[in-house]
N, C-alpha and C positions, 0 to 999 in steps of 0.2 A: 309817480309823484302823487297822482290822484288817490291811489290805494293807500299810501302812507298818511295822507291828510284825512281820509275816511277812517282809517284805523285809529288815528290820534283823536279824532272827534268822538268816536265810539268809546274809547278808553276814558276820555275826559267826562263824557256823559255818565259812564258807569261809576267813576270815582265820586262825582257830585251826588248822584242818586243814592249811593251807598253810605253816605255820611250819616251818622246818627243825628237825630233831631234833639233839640233842647228839651229836657223834661224837668219837672219840679219834683224833688224827692222829699217826702215827709217821713222823718225817722220815727214818728210815733205810730204804734200799731193799734191804738185804741179805736174802737168803732166810731166814736164821735169825731175823732180827728180825720177819719176817712169819709166823713159825711154820711155815715150809716147810723140810723137810729135804733135804739134798743128799747124794748118795752118789757116790763115785768108784770107777772100775774101771780096771784096767790091761789093755791089749790089745796084741797083736803081729800085724802083717800086712804086706802088700805094697801100696804105692800103685799104683792103677790110673789115676787121673786127678787133676789139680789144677785147680781153677777159682777163680782169685784174685778174679774179679768177684763170685762168689756166696759166697766164703769157705768153700768146701767141699773135702773130700778124699774121693775114692772109694777105699775100702780093701777088699781081699780079706783078711779077718782070721780068725785062729784063734778058737776058742771063748773067750769072755770069761767067766771063771769067775764064777758067781753072777749073770750078767746075760743073756747070749745065746749061741746056738750060732754056729758058724763060718758066715760068709756074706760076700757082697760088698755093700757099701752106701755111700751118701754120708753124710758127717758134717759138720755145721757146725763151724767153728773159732771160738773166742772172740776170738782175736787174729789178724788176717790176716798178721802177720809170721811166724807158724808155717809158712806155706806157701812162704816165699821160697826156701828151700834144697831143697825137695822136687821130685821128678820121678817120672813113672811108672817102676816097677821098683824103687824104693827100698824096702828092708825097714826097717820102723820099729817102735818101741815107742811107744805113745801112752796118754794118760790121758783117760778120759771122765768128765764130770761130769753127773749126772742130777739135775736140780732140778725137781720137779713135772712130770716127763715131758718136760722140755726138755733135750735132750742136746747137749752141745758138747764138742769136744776142747779141753783146756786146756794140754796139753803134748805135744810130739813129739820123739823122739830117733831119729836114724838108727842102725841096727845094723850 
């Protein structure tokens, strides 16, 4: 009898402990709705490489005020169509968006 009461108590404890907790679901995927802030920055530089398959631009850019010093680096692009008209040697102005340390180019304009 003691064994069956102990087993029943253990089973009840497991059932209660394994119940899902209540959660709030937010159906919006925007960064601001998740409480994540985005910042945008303007940069100017020269395209060194375009990789359409990886959706990246290698840019030798000037200092991006409030964000980073001048350097050459690869940047992801949000939209692959931004790459269609670019080639190495093009001087460009671009917009970077930094959301929770995920940085993407959102706009490009040839100068």
